[in-house]
C-alpha positions as CSV (number, residue, x, y, z in Angstrom):
1,X,106.9,87.3,81.0
2,X,107.1,89.4,84.2
3,X,110.8,90.6,85.0
4,X,112.4,89.2,87.8
5,X,113.6,91.6,90.5
6,X,117.2,90.6,90.1
7,X,116.9,91.7,87.1
8,X,115.7,95.3,87.7
9,X,118.1,95.2,90.9
10,X,121.0,94.1,88.5
11,X,119.7,97.1,86.3
12,X,119.6,99.6,89.0
13,X,123.3,98.5,90.8
14,X,124.6,98.9,87.2
15,X,123.3,102.3,86.4
16,X,124.5,103.8,90.1
17,X,127.5,102.6,89.4
18,X,128.4,103.3,85.7
19,X,127.8,106.7,84.4
20,X,128.8,105.2,80.6
21,X,126.1,102.5,81.1
22,X,123.3,105.5,81.9
23,X,124.2,107.1,79.2
24,X,123.9,104.3,77.1
25,X,120.6,103.9,78.2
26,X,119.6,107.5,77.1
27,X,121.2,107.1,73.5
28,X,119.9,103.9,72.6
29,X,116.3,105.4,73.6
30,X,116.8,108.4,71.5
31,X,118.0,106.1,68.5
32,X,114.9,104.0,69.3
33,X,113.0,106.7,68.9
34,X,114.2,108.0,65.7
35,X,113.7,104.1,64.4
36,X,110.1,104.0,65.3
37,X,110.8,101.7,68.1
38,X,108.7,102.9,70.6
39,X,108.0,100.5,72.9
40,X,111.8,99.6,73.4
41,X,112.6,103.4,73.8
42,X,110.0,103.4,76.5
43,X,111.1,100.4,78.4
44,X,114.8,102.0,78.3
45,X,113.6,105.3,79.7
46,X,111.8,103.6,82.2
47,X,114.9,101.4,83.4
48,X,116.5,104.4,83.4
49,X,114.3,106.6,85.6
50,X,113.7,103.7,87.9
51,X,117.4,103.0,88.6
52,X,118.7,107.0,89.0
53,X,116.0,109.9,89.2
54,X,112.9,108.2,90.2
55,X,109.5,109.6,89.0
56,X,108.9,112.0,91.8
57,X,111.9,113.9,90.8
58,X,111.3,113.8,87.0
59,X,107.4,115.0,87.5
60,X,109.2,118.0,89.3
61,X,111.5,118.4,86.5
62,X,109.1,118.3,83.7
63,X,106.3,119.8,85.6
64,X,104.1,116.5,85.1
65,X,102.7,114.2,87.2
66,X,104.6,111.3,88.5
67,X,101.5,109.0,87.6
68,X,101.3,110.6,84.4
69,X,104.7,109.7,83.3
70,X,104.6,106.3,84.6
71,X,101.6,105.9,82.7
72,X,103.6,107.3,79.5
73,X,106.4,105.0,79.9
74,X,104.0,101.8,80.5
75,X,103.8,99.1,77.7
76,X,100.2,100.9,77.0
77,X,101.6,104.6,76.9
78,X,101.3,106.5,73.9
79,X,103.1,109.5,74.8
80,X,103.1,112.9,72.8
81,X,106.2,114.0,70.9
82,X,105.9,117.3,73.1
83,X,105.8,114.8,75.9
84,X,108.7,112.5,75.1
85,X,110.8,115.9,74.0
86,X,110.4,117.0,77.3
87,X,110.9,113.9,79.3
88,X,114.6,113.1,76.9
89,X,115.7,116.9,77.7
90,X,115.1,116.6,81.3
91,X,116.8,113.2,81.8
92,X,119.6,114.8,79.5
93,X,120.1,117.5,81.8
94,X,120.0,115.3,84.8
95,X,122.6,113.3,83.3
96,X,124.7,116.1,82.3
97,X,125.0,115.1,78.6
98,X,124.4,116.4,75.3
99,X,122.8,113.9,72.7
100,X,123.6,114.3,69.1
101,X,122.3,113.1,65.9
102,X,124.6,111.6,63.1
103,X,123.8,110.4,59.8
104,X,125.2,106.8,58.9
105,X,125.4,105.0,55.7
């Protein structure tokens, strides 16, 4: 089912106004990657990029073509670990946060 424009606008507006929400998108994406939920992680990362930095600027930061980044985060995309790592590092730097892993029981 395609998302409605209203939903996308809601995500964008919340991300623009709520730094905790933006950090939550990145944190949840990282956790999804660690838990082998790659499709969910790609969706979260795509939402973050669309709502904040945009694919043009992300392309500049990662030295990748924006179209390649869009394909990487598409439903059928299959990004390499190196590409995901570079993308996450760039988004984390853009947001000005550090992400840490901790073990839980």
